[in-house]
C-alpha positions in Angstrom: 87.9 78.3 95.9 90.6 80.6 97.6 90.0 84.2 97.1 92.7 86.0 95.5 92.5 88.4 92.6 90.8 92.2 93.0 87.7 92.4 94.3 85.6 95.7 94.3 82.9 97.3 96.9 80.9 99.1 94.3 79.2 102.8 95.0 75.6 102.5 95.1 74.7 105.4 92.9 71.1 107.9 93.0 69.1 109.4 90.8 68.2 113.0 90.4 65.3 111.9 92.7 66.9 110.3 95.6 66.1 106.7 94.7 68.9 104.2 93.9 70.0 104.4 90.1 69.7 100.8 88.9 70.7 101.0 85.4 74.2 103.1 86.6 74.7 100.8 88.9 74.5 97.9 85.9 76.4 99.6 83.9 79.5 100.1 86.7 79.1 96.6 87.1 79.2 95.3 84.1 82.5 97.8 82.8 84.0 97.1 86.4 84.3 93.7 85.5 85.2 93.8 81.5 88.1 96.2 82.8 89.6 93.2 85.1 88.0 93.0 87.6 87.8 89.2 89.6 85.0 89.7 91.6 82.5 92.5 93.2 81.0 93.3 96.6 77.8 94.3 97.0 76.5 96.4 100.2 80.5 97.2 101.2 81.1 100.4 103.4 81.7 102.0 100.0 77.9 100.8 98.8 76.8 103.2 101.5 74.6 100.1 103.0 74.0 101.6 106.5 71.4 104.5 104.2 69.6 101.9 102.2 66.4 100.3 103.1 65.7 96.8 103.3 64.1 97.0 99.9 66.9 98.6 98.3 69.5 96.7 100.3 68.3 93.6 98.4 67.6 95.3 94.8 71.6 96.0 94.7 72.6 92.2 95.8 70.3 91.0 93.6 71.3 93.4 90.5 75.2 92.5 91.5 75.0 89.3 92.0 73.0 88.3 88.3 75.5 90.6 86.7 78.6 88.5 88.2 76.4 85.1 87.4 76.2 86.7 84.0 80.7 87.2 83.7 81.3 83.8 85.9 83.0 86.6 88.6 83.0 85.7 92.1 80.4 87.5 94.3 80.9 88.8 97.6 78.0 90.5 99.8 78.7 92.3 102.6 76.9 91.9 105.4 77.4 91.9 109.7 76.6 94.4 112.4 77.9 94.4 116.3 75.2 92.2 117.2 76.2 88.1 116.9 72.5 87.3 116.4 71.8 89.9 113.9 75.1 88.8 111.9 73.8 85.2 111.8 70.3 86.5 111.0 71.9 87.9 107.8 74.1 85.4 106.7 71.3 82.9 107.4 69.8 84.9 104.4 72.5 85.0 102.2 71.8 85.3 98.6 72.1 81.9 97.3 74.6 83.0 94.5 77.3 84.6 96.3 80.3 82.5 96.7 81.7 85.2 99.8 80.2 87.3 102.9 82.2 90.1 104.1 81.7 90.3 108.1 83.3 93.3 109.9 84.3 93.2 113.2 81.4 94.3 116.1 81.9 97.9 116.6 81.1 100.4 119.2 80.9 98.1 121.6 84.4 96.7 120.9 84.1 93.2 122.9 87.2 91.6 124.0 89.2 89.3 121.4 87.9 86.4 122.6 84.6 87.7 122.0 85.5 88.3 118.7 86.7 85.3 118.0 83.1 83.6 119.3 81.5 86.0 117.1 83.0 85.0 113.9 82.8 81.3 115.4 79.0 81.3 115.9 78.7 82.8 112.1 80.7 80.8 110.2 79.1 78.3 111.6 75.8 79.6 110.1 76.9 81.2 107.1 76.1 78.9 103.5 79.4 80.7 102.3 82.7 81.5 103.4 83.4 84.1 105.2 85.8 87.0 104.8 86.8 88.9 107.9 86.8 92.3 107.5 89.2 94.1 110.0 89.0 97.3 110.1 89.8 99.0 113.7 89.8 102.9 112.8 85.8 102.3 111.9 85.3 99.6 114.8 87.5 100.8 117.5 88.6 96.7 118.1 92.5 96.1 117.3 93.1 93.0 117.0 96.3 91.1 117.5 98.0 88.8 115.7 97.3 85.9 117.9 93.7 86.6 117.4 94.1 87.4 113.2 95.5 83.7 113.2 92.8 82.0 115.5 90.3 83.4 113.4 92.2 82.1 110.3 91.3 78.3 112.0 88.1 78.7 112.3 86.0 76.2 110.2 84.2 78.8 107.4 86.7 81.2 107.8 88.1 81.9 103.9 90.4 85.1 104.9 90.7 88.1 105.7 89.9 91.9 104.1 93.1 93.3 105.9 92.6 97.5 106.8 94.3 98.2 109.6 95.1 101.6 108.1 98.8 100.8 106.5 101.7 97.9 106.7 101.9 97.2 110.9 104.1 94.3 112.4 100.6 92.3 112.6 100.3 92.7 108.7 103.8 90.9 108.0 103.4 88.2 110.9 99.7 87.2 109.6 101.2 86.8 106.2 104.2 84.9 107.3 102.0 82.6 109.3 98.4 82.2 107.5 97.5 78.7 107.0 97.4 77.2 103.3 93.9 78.0 101.9 92.9 81.3 103.6 94.1 84.9 102.0 94.7 88.2 103.1 93.6 90.5 100.9 94.8 94.5 100.9 91.7 96.7 102.1 93.9 99.7 102.6 94.1 101.0 99.0 97.3 103.1 99.7 99.1 99.8 100.8 97.7 97.6 97.9 101.2 97.2 96.2 103.1 96.9 99.8 100.9 94.2 100.5 101.3 92.2 97.5 105.4 92.5 97.8 105.0 90.8 100.7 102.5 87.7 99.6 98.9 89.6 100.1 96.9 87.4 97.8 94.8 89.9 95.9 92.9 93.6 97.1 89.2 94.4 98.0 89.5 98.1 97.1 87.2 100.7 96.8 89.3 103.1 94.3 88.9 100.6 91.7 85.4 102.3 90.9 87.1 104.5 89.3 90.3 102.4 88.2 89.7 98.7 88.1 92.0 98.2 85.0 95.0 99.6 86.6 94.7 98.1 90.2 94.0 94.8 88.4 97.1 95.5 86.4 98.8 96.3 89.5 97.6 92.8 91.0 99.0 90.8 87.8 102.2 92.4 87.9 103.1 91.3 91.1 101.7 88.0 90.8 103.9 87.7 87.7 107.5 89.3 89.4 107.4 92.3 87.0 108.6 94.0 90.1 109.5 97.2 88.1 106.3 98.3 86.3 104.8 97.0 89.9 106.0 99.5 92.0 105.4 102.5 89.2 101.9 101.2 89.0 101.5 100.8 93.0 103.1 104.5 93.7 100.7 106.0 91.1 97.9 104.0 93.0 99.1 105.3 96.1 99.1 109.1 95.0 95.1 108.5 93.7 93.8 106.3 96.5 95.2 109.5 98.9 93.4 112.3 96.3 89.8 109.5 96.3 90.1 109.3 100.3 90.5 113.5 101.0 86.8 113.5 102.0 84.6 110.6 103.4 84.5 107.5 101.1 82.6 107.2 98.8 82.0 110.8 98.1 84.9 111.9 96.0 84.7 108.5 94.2 81.3 108.8 93.5 81.9 113.1 92.3 84.9 111.7 89.9 82.1 109.1 88.4 79.3 111.4 88.1 82.3 113.7 86.2 82.8 111.3 84.1 79.5 110.3 83.0 79.2 106.7 84.7 76.5 107.7 87.4 74.2 110.3 86.5 74.8 112.0 90.1 77.4 112.2 92.4 74.5 112.2 95.3 75.4 110.6 98.6 72.5 110.6 101.6 73.4 111.9 105.4 75.4 112.3 107.3 77.7 112.2 104.2 77.9 115.1 102.4 78.6 115.6 98.2 82.3 115.8 97.9 83.8 119.8 97.2 84.1 120.4 93.3 88.2 121.5 94.0 88.6 117.6 95.5 86.8 115.8 92.6 88.8 118.1 89.8 91.9 117.2 91.8 91.0 113.6 92.0 89.5 113.7 88.2 93.1 114.5 87.0 94.6 112.0 88.3 92.4 109.5 87.2 93.2 110.3 83.5 97.0 110.5 84.3 97.1 107.0 85.7 94.5 105.8 82.6 97.4 107.1 80.7 100.4 105.1 82.0 
């Protein structure tokens, strides 16, 4: 299948005692798909995978995989590290229900662009499912040129990109113009989802859709169906919402809003993250209510 539509990297809710709140996660997964998402991502950055134990990560993957199977939705698992051998090992153990693996560009060590290409060549060769390149230079410290992105797109086993370059750049425009048929480019920066779709993007991987899946699904549908005026209105409102939800480190505000709505039991995150301030959560919650009313 070609990757398209709206895919939501779910938060990992925590109970009052600090354990993973599987009941809240299951409800959120079902609700997100019922609201119009095409797929879910387990262990994306928004799910705080770095703070989960191996056992907790396995429980999250198993639960989300089961919900996706029940809804016949696309199931993606986030993986990858700054070590190629470790990334390969994780991919080889990918849940058999997964359709895709979201693999981040190696971070912190800042390899050369040639090293990044070789990393993905080996990862894609080892993966039992197609790989999505997660290009997020503000987190990885490694900016990729359009030539490197196109070289990655040409690798066997690479299905597409989560493009989170921090804006709509020259690289964004050139990548969308030159990406081969069958390889997808999905918006990975929530404020720019509308702009990416207008340029021909295939969909979005949206953290903010944890609280507004129906609205992000409507935005994707409006651009797909050529309802341009409507798409501009929705896109503008969602860009404002994204700014509010990212006013403090992700996913702290998103969890605060979900908890305020009663959709998860607590707004808890794990250190080094701290819960978002009450004022930030209240401002974002107000925007959510106004957007749902559009």
